[in-house]
C-alpha positions in Angstrom: 52.3 50.0 0.9 50.5 53.2 1.8 48.0 53.6 4.6 44.4 53.3 3.8 42.9 56.6 2.7 46.3 58.1 2.0 46.5 59.9 -1.3 48.3 57.9 -4.0 49.0 58.8 -7.6 47.4 56.8 -10.4 50.7 55.5 -11.5 51.7 54.4 -8.0 48.4 52.7 -7.4 48.6 50.9 -10.8 52.2 49.8 -10.2 51.4 48.5 -6.7 48.3 46.7 -8.1 50.4 45.0 -10.8 52.8 43.8 -8.0 49.9 42.5 -6.0 48.6 40.6 -9.0 52.0 39.1 -9.7 52.3 37.9 -6.1 48.9 36.3 -6.1 49.4 34.7 -9.5 52.8 33.2 -8.3 50.9 31.4 -5.6 52.5 29.6 -2.7 51.5 32.3 -0.1 49.7 31.5 3.2 46.0 32.1 3.1 46.1 35.1 5.3 48.7 36.8 3.2 46.7 36.1 0.0 43.6 37.5 1.6 45.5 40.7 2.7 46.9 41.1 -0.8 43.5 40.5 -2.4 42.0 43.2 -0.2 44.8 45.6 -1.0 44.3 44.9 -4.7 40.6 45.7 -4.4 41.5 49.0 -2.8 44.0 49.8 -5.4 41.7 48.9 -8.2 39.0 51.2 -6.8 41.6 54.0 -6.5 42.6 53.5 -10.1 39.0 53.5 -11.3 38.4 56.7 -9.4 41.3 58.4 -11.0 40.2 57.2 -14.5 36.6 58.3 -13.8 37.8 61.8 -12.7 40.0 62.1 -15.8 37.1 61.1 -18.0 34.9 63.7 -16.4 37.6 66.4 -16.8 38.0 65.6 -20.5 34.3 65.6 -21.1 34.0 69.0 -19.4 36.5 70.4 -21.8 34.6 69.1 -24.9 31.3 70.9 -25.5 28.6 68.6 -26.5 30.4 65.4 -25.4 28.2 62.7 -23.9 29.2 61.6 -20.4 28.3 58.4 -18.6 25.9 60.4 -16.5 24.1 61.6 -19.7 23.8 58.0 -21.0 22.3 56.8 -17.7 19.7 59.6 -17.8 18.7 58.5 -21.3 18.1 54.9 -20.1 15.7 55.9 -17.3 
């Protein structure tokens, strides 16, 4: 596991998240261990989402006229 706030690649975060999910699904862990794994999974999921959001923005910036999530939110308001 990496320290909180340490840079981690998307692939490393995804792989660690999959491992966390496998451990939680297998069960049989003490409550405190399960809670720690759950919290780490939440951190990893947020990191993965951040990577994906950034990639989506980079791709949208490369395509003129592409609609981004920010544009869609502006239309709703």
